[in-house]
C-alpha positions as a Markdown table, in Angstrom:
| # | Residue | x | y | z |
|---|---|---|---|---|
| 1 | Met | 0.0 | 0.0 | 0.1 |
| 2 | Arg | 1.3 | 3.5 | -0.9 |
| 3 | His | 2.4 | 5.9 | 1.7 |
| 4 | Phe | -0.4 | 8.3 | 0.7 |
| 5 | Asp | -3.2 | 5.5 | 1.1 |
| 6 | Ile | -1.9 | 4.7 | 4.6 |
| 7 | Glu | -2.3 | 8.4 | 5.3 |
| 8 | Met | -5.5 | 8.5 | 4.0 |
| 9 | Asn | -6.7 | 5.6 | 6.0 |
| 10 | Asp | -5.3 | 7.1 | 9.0 |
| 11 | Leu | -7.3 | 10.4 | 8.3 |
| 12 | Gln | -10.5 | 8.5 | 8.1 |
| 13 | Asn | -9.8 | 6.5 | 11.3 |
| 14 | Arg | -9.1 | 9.8 | 13.2 |
| 15 | Leu | -12.2 | 11.4 | 12.0 |
| 16 | Leu | -14.2 | 8.3 | 13.0 |
| 17 | Asp | -12.5 | 8.2 | 16.5 |
| 18 | Met | -13.4 | 12.0 | 16.9 |
| 19 | Ala | -17.0 | 11.3 | 15.8 |
| 20 | Ser | -17.1 | 8.6 | 18.7 |
| 21 | Leu | -15.9 | 11.3 | 21.3 |
| 22 | Val | -18.5 | 13.7 | 20.1 |
| 23 | Gln | -21.3 | 11.1 | 20.1 |
| 24 | Glu | -20.2 | 10.2 | 23.8 |
| 25 | Met | -20.5 | 14.1 | 24.5 |
| 26 | Ile | -23.9 | 14.3 | 23.0 |
| 27 | Arg | -25.2 | 11.2 | 25.1 |
| 28 | Ala | -23.8 | 12.7 | 28.3 |
| 29 | Ala | -25.2 | 16.0 | 27.8 |
| 30 | Thr | -28.5 | 14.6 | 26.9 |
| 31 | Gly | -28.4 | 12.3 | 29.8 |
| 32 | Glu | -27.7 | 15.1 | 32.1 |
| 33 | Leu | -30.8 | 17.0 | 30.6 |
| 34 | Ser | -33.2 | 14.2 | 31.4 |
| 35 | Gly | -31.8 | 14.2 | 34.9 |
| 36 | Lys | -30.2 | 10.6 | 34.8 |
| 37 | Asp | -27.0 | 12.0 | 36.1 |
| 38 | Ser | -25.9 | 15.7 | 37.0 |
| 39 | Lys | -22.4 | 14.7 | 37.2 |
| 40 | Gln | -22.0 | 14.1 | 33.5 |
| 41 | Val | -20.9 | 17.8 | 33.0 |
| 42 | Glu | -17.6 | 17.1 | 34.2 |
| 43 | Lys | -17.3 | 14.1 | 31.5 |
| 44 | Val | -18.8 | 16.5 | 28.7 |
| 45 | Tyr | -15.8 | 19.1 | 29.6 |
| 46 | Ser | -13.2 | 16.5 | 29.6 |
| 47 | Leu | -14.1 | 15.0 | 26.4 |
| 48 | Glu | -14.2 | 18.5 | 24.8 |
| 49 | Lys | -10.7 | 19.0 | 25.5 |
| 50 | Lys | -9.9 | 15.8 | 23.6 |
| 51 | Val | -12.3 | 16.9 | 20.7 |
| 52 | Asn | -10.7 | 20.1 | 20.3 |
| 53 | Ile | -7.2 | 18.5 | 20.2 |
| 54 | Gln | -8.4 | 16.2 | 17.4 |
| 55 | Glu | -9.7 | 19.0 | 15.6 |
| 56 | Ile | -6.4 | 20.6 | 15.3 |
| 57 | Val | -4.5 | 17.4 | 14.6 |
| 58 | Ile | -6.9 | 16.5 | 11.9 |
| 59 | Asp | -6.9 | 19.9 | 10.0 |
| 60 | Asp | -3.1 | 19.8 | 10.2 |
| 61 | Lys | -3.1 | 16.3 | 8.6 |
| 62 | Cys | -5.4 | 17.4 | 5.8 |
| 63 | Leu | -3.2 | 20.5 | 4.8 |
| 64 | Lys | -0.1 | 18.4 | 4.7 |
| 65 | Leu | -1.7 | 15.6 | 2.7 |
| 66 | Ile | -2.6 | 18.4 | 0.2 |
| 67 | Ala | 0.7 | 20.2 | 0.3 |
| 68 | Leu | 2.7 | 17.2 | 0.0 |
| 69 | Asn | 0.7 | 15.1 | -2.5 |
| 70 | Gln | -1.2 | 17.5 | -4.5 |
| 71 | Pro | -4.2 | 15.0 | -4.6 |
| 72 | Val | -6.8 | 15.5 | -7.4 |
| 73 | Gly | -10.4 | 14.0 | -8.2 |
| 74 | Thr | -11.8 | 11.7 | -5.5 |
| 75 | Asp | -8.8 | 12.0 | -3.2 |
| 76 | Leu | -9.0 | 15.8 | -3.2 |
| 77 | Arg | -12.9 | 15.8 | -2.5 |
| 78 | Phe | -12.3 | 13.5 | 0.4 |
| 79 | Ile | -9.5 | 15.5 | 2.0 |
| 80 | Thr | -11.6 | 18.6 | 1.8 |
| 81 | Ser | -15.0 | 17.1 | 2.8 |
| 82 | Ala | -12.9 | 15.7 | 6.0 |
| 83 | Met | -12.0 | 19.1 | 6.7 |
| 84 | Arg | -15.5 | 20.3 | 6.8 |
| 85 | Ile | -16.7 | 17.3 | 8.6 |
| 86 | Asn | -14.0 | 17.8 | 11.2 |
| 87 | Ser | -15.3 | 21.3 | 11.9 |
| 88 | Asp | -18.9 | 20.0 | 11.9 |
| 89 | Leu | -18.1 | 17.4 | 14.5 |
| 90 | Glu | -16.1 | 20.1 | 16.8 |
| 91 | Arg | -19.3 | 22.3 | 16.6 |
| 92 | Met | -21.5 | 19.4 | 17.5 |
| 93 | Gly | -19.3 | 19.1 | 20.6 |
| 94 | Asp | -19.8 | 22.6 | 21.4 |
| 95 | Glu | -23.4 | 22.3 | 21.4 |
| 96 | Ala | -23.2 | 19.4 | 23.7 |
| 97 | Val | -21.4 | 21.6 | 26.1 |
| 98 | Asn | -24.0 | 24.4 | 25.8 |
| 99 | Ile | -26.8 | 21.8 | 26.4 |
| 100 | Ser | -24.7 | 20.4 | 29.6 |
| 101 | Arg | -24.3 | 23.9 | 31.1 |
| 102 | Met | -28.2 | 24.5 | 30.6 |
| 103 | Ala | -29.0 | 21.2 | 32.1 |
| 104 | Lys | -26.7 | 22.0 | 35.1 |
| 105 | Asp | -28.8 | 25.2 | 35.8 |
| 106 | Leu | -32.1 | 23.5 | 34.8 |
| 107 | Ile | -31.9 | 20.9 | 37.8 |
| 108 | Arg | -32.2 | 23.9 | 40.2 |
| 109 | Tyr | -35.7 | 24.6 | 39.4 |
| 110 | Lys | -38.8 | 22.6 | 39.8 |
| 111 | Glu | -40.0 | 20.6 | 36.7 |
| 112 | Leu | -42.6 | 22.6 | 34.5 |
| 113 | Lys | -44.2 | 19.9 | 32.7 |
| 114 | Pro | -42.9 | 16.8 | 30.8 |
| 115 | Phe | -41.7 | 18.0 | 27.5 |
| 116 | Glu | -42.0 | 14.8 | 25.5 |
| 117 | Asp | -41.0 | 16.7 | 22.3 |
| 118 | Ile | -37.5 | 17.5 | 23.7 |
| 119 | Ser | -37.1 | 13.8 | 24.2 |
| 120 | Lys | -38.1 | 13.2 | 20.7 |
| 121 | Met | -35.7 | 15.7 | 19.4 |
| 122 | Val | -32.9 | 14.1 | 21.2 |
| 123 | Leu | -33.7 | 10.7 | 19.9 |
| 124 | Cys | -34.1 | 12.0 | 16.4 |
| 125 | Val | -30.9 | 14.0 | 16.4 |
| 126 | Glu | -28.8 | 11.1 | 18.0 |
| 127 | Asn | -29.9 | 9.0 | 15.3 |
| 128 | Met | -29.1 | 11.6 | 12.7 |
| 129 | Val | -25.5 | 11.8 | 14.0 |
| 130 | Val | -25.0 | 8.0 | 14.2 |
| 131 | Glu | -26.3 | 7.5 | 10.7 |
| 132 | Ser | -24.3 | 10.5 | 9.2 |
| 133 | Ile | -21.1 | 8.9 | 10.7 |
| 134 | Lys | -22.0 | 5.4 | 9.2 |
| 135 | Ala | -22.6 | 7.1 | 5.9 |
| 136 | Phe | -19.2 | 8.7 | 6.0 |
| 137 | Asn | -17.4 | 5.5 | 6.9 |
| 138 | Thr | -19.0 | 3.5 | 4.3 |
| 139 | Ser | -19.4 | 6.2 | 1.6 |
| 140 | Asp | -23.3 | 5.5 | 1.7 |
| 141 | Thr | -24.9 | 8.4 | -0.1 |
| 142 | Asp | -28.4 | 6.6 | 0.0 |
| 143 | Leu | -28.2 | 6.7 | 3.9 |
| 144 | Ala | -26.8 | 10.3 | 3.9 |
| 145 | Leu | -30.0 | 11.3 | 1.8 |
| 146 | Leu | -32.2 | 9.6 | 4.4 |
| 147 | Val | -30.5 | 11.6 | 7.2 |
| 148 | Leu | -31.1 | 14.9 | 5.3 |
| 149 | Lys | -34.8 | 13.8 | 5.1 |
| 150 | Lys | -34.9 | 13.9 | 9.0 |
| 151 | Asp | -33.9 | 17.4 | 9.4 |
| 152 | Asp | -37.5 | 18.7 | 8.6 |
| 153 | Glu | -38.8 | 16.5 | 11.5 |
| 154 | Val | -36.2 | 18.1 | 13.9 |
| 155 | Asp | -37.4 | 21.5 | 12.9 |
| 156 | Lys | -40.9 | 20.7 | 13.4 |
| 157 | Leu | -40.2 | 19.3 | 16.9 |
| 158 | Arg | -38.1 | 22.4 | 17.7 |
| 159 | Asp | -41.0 | 24.8 | 16.6 |
| 160 | Lys | -43.6 | 22.9 | 18.7 |
| 161 | Val | -41.3 | 22.9 | 21.8 |
| 162 | Ile | -40.7 | 26.7 | 21.7 |
| 163 | Asp | -44.4 | 27.3 | 21.1 |
| 164 | Asp | -45.2 | 25.1 | 24.4 |
| 165 | Ile | -42.5 | 26.9 | 26.3 |
| 166 | Lys | -43.7 | 30.5 | 25.2 |
| 167 | Asn | -47.3 | 29.6 | 26.2 |
| 168 | Ile | -45.9 | 28.7 | 29.7 |
| 169 | Met | -43.9 | 32.0 | 29.9 |
| 170 | Val | -47.1 | 34.0 | 28.8 |
| 171 | Ser | -49.3 | 32.4 | 31.5 |
| 172 | Ser | -46.7 | 32.5 | 34.3 |
| 173 | Ser | -45.4 | 35.4 | 36.4 |
| 174 | Ser | -42.9 | 33.3 | 38.3 |
| 175 | Pro | -39.2 | 34.2 | 37.5 |
| 176 | Glu | -38.2 | 30.8 | 38.3 |
| 177 | Val | -40.5 | 29.4 | 35.8 |
| 178 | Ile | -39.5 | 32.0 | 33.3 |
| 179 | Gln | -35.7 | 31.3 | 33.8 |
| 180 | Lys | -36.2 | 27.6 | 33.2 |
| 181 | Ala | -38.2 | 28.3 | 30.0 |
| 182 | Val | -35.7 | 30.5 | 28.5 |
| 183 | Asp | -33.0 | 27.8 | 29.4 |
| 184 | Leu | -35.2 | 25.1 | 27.6 |
| 185 | Ile | -35.3 | 27.3 | 24.5 |
| 186 | Phe | -31.6 | 27.5 | 24.5 |
| 187 | Val | -31.5 | 23.8 | 24.9 |
| 188 | Ala | -34.1 | 23.2 | 21.9 |
| 189 | Lys | -32.0 | 25.3 | 19.9 |
| 190 | Ser | -28.6 | 23.5 | 20.6 |
| 191 | Ile | -30.2 | 20.1 | 19.9 |
| 192 | Glu | -31.5 | 21.3 | 16.7 |
| 193 | Arg | -28.0 | 22.7 | 15.7 |
| 194 | Ile | -26.4 | 19.3 | 16.4 |
| 195 | Gly | -29.0 | 18.1 | 13.7 |
| 196 | Asp | -28.0 | 20.7 | 11.3 |
| 197 | His | -24.2 | 19.6 | 11.7 |
| 198 | Ala | -25.3 | 16.1 | 11.0 |
| 199 | Thr | -26.9 | 17.3 | 7.7 |
| 200 | Asn | -23.9 | 19.2 | 6.8 |
| 201 | Ile | -21.8 | 16.2 | 7.1 |
| 202 | Cys | -24.2 | 14.2 | 5.0 |
| 203 | Glu | -24.1 | 17.0 | 2.3 |
| 204 | Asp | -20.1 | 16.6 | 2.3 |
| 205 | Ile | -20.7 | 12.9 | 2.0 |
| 206 | Ile | -22.5 | 13.4 | -1.4 |
| 207 | Phe | -20.0 | 15.7 | -2.5 |
| 208 | Met | -17.1 | 13.4 | -1.7 |
| 209 | Val | -18.7 | 10.4 | -3.3 |
| 210 | His | -20.4 | 12.2 | -6.4 |
| 211 | Gly | -18.5 | 15.5 | -6.7 |
| 212 | Lys | -22.2 | 17.2 | -6.3 |
| 213 | Asp | -22.6 | 20.1 | -4.2 |
| 214 | Ile | -26.2 | 20.1 | -2.9 |
| 215 | Arg | -25.8 | 22.7 | 0.1 |
| 216 | His | -27.8 | 25.3 | -2.0 |
| 217 | Pro | -29.8 | 23.5 | -4.5 |
| 218 | Lys | -31.8 | 26.8 | -5.5 |
| 219 | Thr | -28.4 | 28.5 | -6.6 |
| 220 | Asn | -27.1 | 25.4 | -8.6 |
| 221 | Ser | -29.8 | 25.5 | -11.3 |
């Protein structure tokens, strides 16, 4: 096997390792949110440091692969896609940190009401992240397209969650209730943004495999 091929395999494996760390961050943050373990915040912060280091290492590796090998075609698309996926994974980690911080505050307040739609959002987004990474690992554009279709479902759930929270804020004069409601809005938006980053990864997979940029379809006509 050529040295370049070995380096490309190493790049893919590093991205998959980083994705595993980010998925662990998301599980810890959402577990903390559901009240399963309030101590997960320290785990999230510890994992964030590892993810940030990985982001720098992967970016540096991508730049060196381009500079030293001058790849073209599929190889170049893989490397440029890897750089974008690397960035999206790091941003997913950032959103997991945001959720964890909000969850730490939320446990100080009494439960408003069961927000089943937030749980549905979490399940849907976690599934999107898992499947987007699987699609990257196997270059499966069909799976990537299925993930893209789930984005609308997450957006609808986010809108419903925010509407419910606004109704609670309108009907309450309690500062405690209003503070928790505001925190929950930020949580819903962070969960939705993780889904957005999963869709970005799937768009990059389609570009990587087919050389087709579908990020802004209305401008490609």
